[in-house]
C-alpha positions as CSV (number, residue, x, y, z in Angstrom):
1,M,10.6,-43.3,-7.0
2,S,9.9,-45.1,-3.8
3,I,7.6,-43.7,-1.1
4,N,8.3,-44.3,2.5
5,I,4.9,-45.3,4.0
6,S,5.8,-44.3,7.6
7,S,6.8,-40.8,6.5
8,A,3.7,-40.4,4.4
9,L,1.5,-41.4,7.4
10,S,3.4,-39.0,9.6
11,A,2.9,-36.2,7.1
12,Y,-0.8,-36.9,6.8
13,A,-1.1,-37.0,10.6
14,N,0.6,-33.6,10.9
15,A,-1.4,-32.0,8.1
16,G,-4.4,-31.5,10.3
17,K,-2.2,-29.6,12.8
18,I,-1.1,-27.0,10.3
19,G,-4.2,-24.8,10.9
20,A,-3.7,-25.0,14.6
21,G,-0.1,-23.8,14.3
22,A,1.4,-27.0,15.6
23,A,3.5,-27.7,12.5
24,T,6.9,-26.1,12.7
25,P,8.5,-24.5,9.6
26,A,11.9,-25.4,8.4
27,A,14.8,-23.6,10.1
28,G,14.6,-19.9,9.3
29,G,11.4,-20.2,7.2
30,T,7.8,-19.5,7.7
31,S,4.9,-22.0,7.7
32,F,2.6,-22.3,4.8
33,G,-0.3,-21.1,7.0
34,Q,1.6,-18.0,8.0
35,M,2.5,-17.3,4.4
36,V,-1.2,-17.5,3.4
37,Q,-2.2,-15.2,6.4
38,D,0.5,-12.7,5.3
39,A,-0.7,-12.7,1.7
40,A,-4.4,-12.3,2.8
41,K,-3.4,-9.4,5.0
42,N,-1.5,-7.8,2.2
43,V,-4.5,-8.1,-0.1
44,M,-6.7,-6.5,2.5
45,D,-4.3,-3.7,3.1
46,N,-4.1,-2.9,-0.6
47,L,-7.9,-2.9,-0.8
48,G,-8.1,-0.6,2.1
49,K,-5.6,1.8,0.6
50,S,-7.6,1.7,-2.6
51,E,-10.8,2.6,-0.8
52,Q,-9.1,5.5,1.0
53,A,-7.6,6.9,-2.2
54,S,-11.0,6.6,-3.9
55,M,-12.7,8.5,-1.1
56,Q,-10.0,11.2,-1.2
57,A,-10.5,11.5,-5.0
58,A,-14.2,11.8,-4.6
59,T,-13.7,14.8,-2.3
60,G,-11.0,16.3,-4.5
61,K,-8.1,15.8,-2.1
62,A,-6.1,13.1,-4.0
63,D,-4.0,13.1,-7.0
64,L,-5.5,11.1,-9.9
65,A,-2.2,9.2,-10.5
66,A,-2.1,8.1,-6.8
67,V,-5.7,6.9,-7.0
68,T,-5.0,5.0,-10.2
69,E,-2.0,3.4,-8.7
70,A,-3.8,2.3,-5.5
71,V,-6.7,0.9,-7.4
72,T,-4.4,-1.0,-9.8
73,N,-2.4,-2.4,-6.9
74,A,-5.7,-3.6,-5.3
75,Q,-6.9,-5.1,-8.5
76,V,-3.7,-7.0,-9.1
77,S,-3.6,-8.3,-5.5
78,L,-7.2,-9.5,-5.7
79,Q,-6.7,-11.2,-9.0
80,T,-3.6,-13.0,-7.6
81,A,-5.5,-14.1,-4.5
82,V,-8.4,-15.4,-6.7
83,A,-5.9,-17.3,-9.0
84,V,-4.2,-18.9,-6.0
85,R,-7.5,-19.9,-4.5
86,D,-8.6,-21.5,-7.8
87,R,-5.3,-23.4,-8.0
88,V,-5.6,-24.6,-4.4
89,I,-9.2,-25.8,-5.0
90,A,-8.1,-27.6,-8.3
91,A,-5.2,-29.3,-6.4
92,Y,-7.6,-30.4,-3.6
93,Q,-10.0,-31.8,-6.2
94,D,-7.2,-33.7,-7.9
95,I,-6.1,-35.1,-4.6
96,I,-9.6,-36.2,-3.7
97,K,-9.9,-38.0,-7.1
98,M,-6.7,-40.1,-6.4
99,P,-7.3,-43.7,-5.8
100,M,-6.3,-45.0,-2.4
């Protein structure tokens, strides 16, 4: 497998621009940064719904099955976010350890 040095340098130069939104996604796709933002928003929404359902259950206004579902969804979302975070950190550490 051969690596084109100029394309690697170009990719490296553009990597810093991803957080600023300067990198453009492939046609019809979303950028990695946007995908991460959407996933984080989804996790926060699930946690908020779980809190609301728990509050309603505490006052006796919610069905126990709905509360259990909301809490389970929030738990799964949070576990997924933590697992992805751990994998990103591990990948970053592997990249840092690579010889230049």
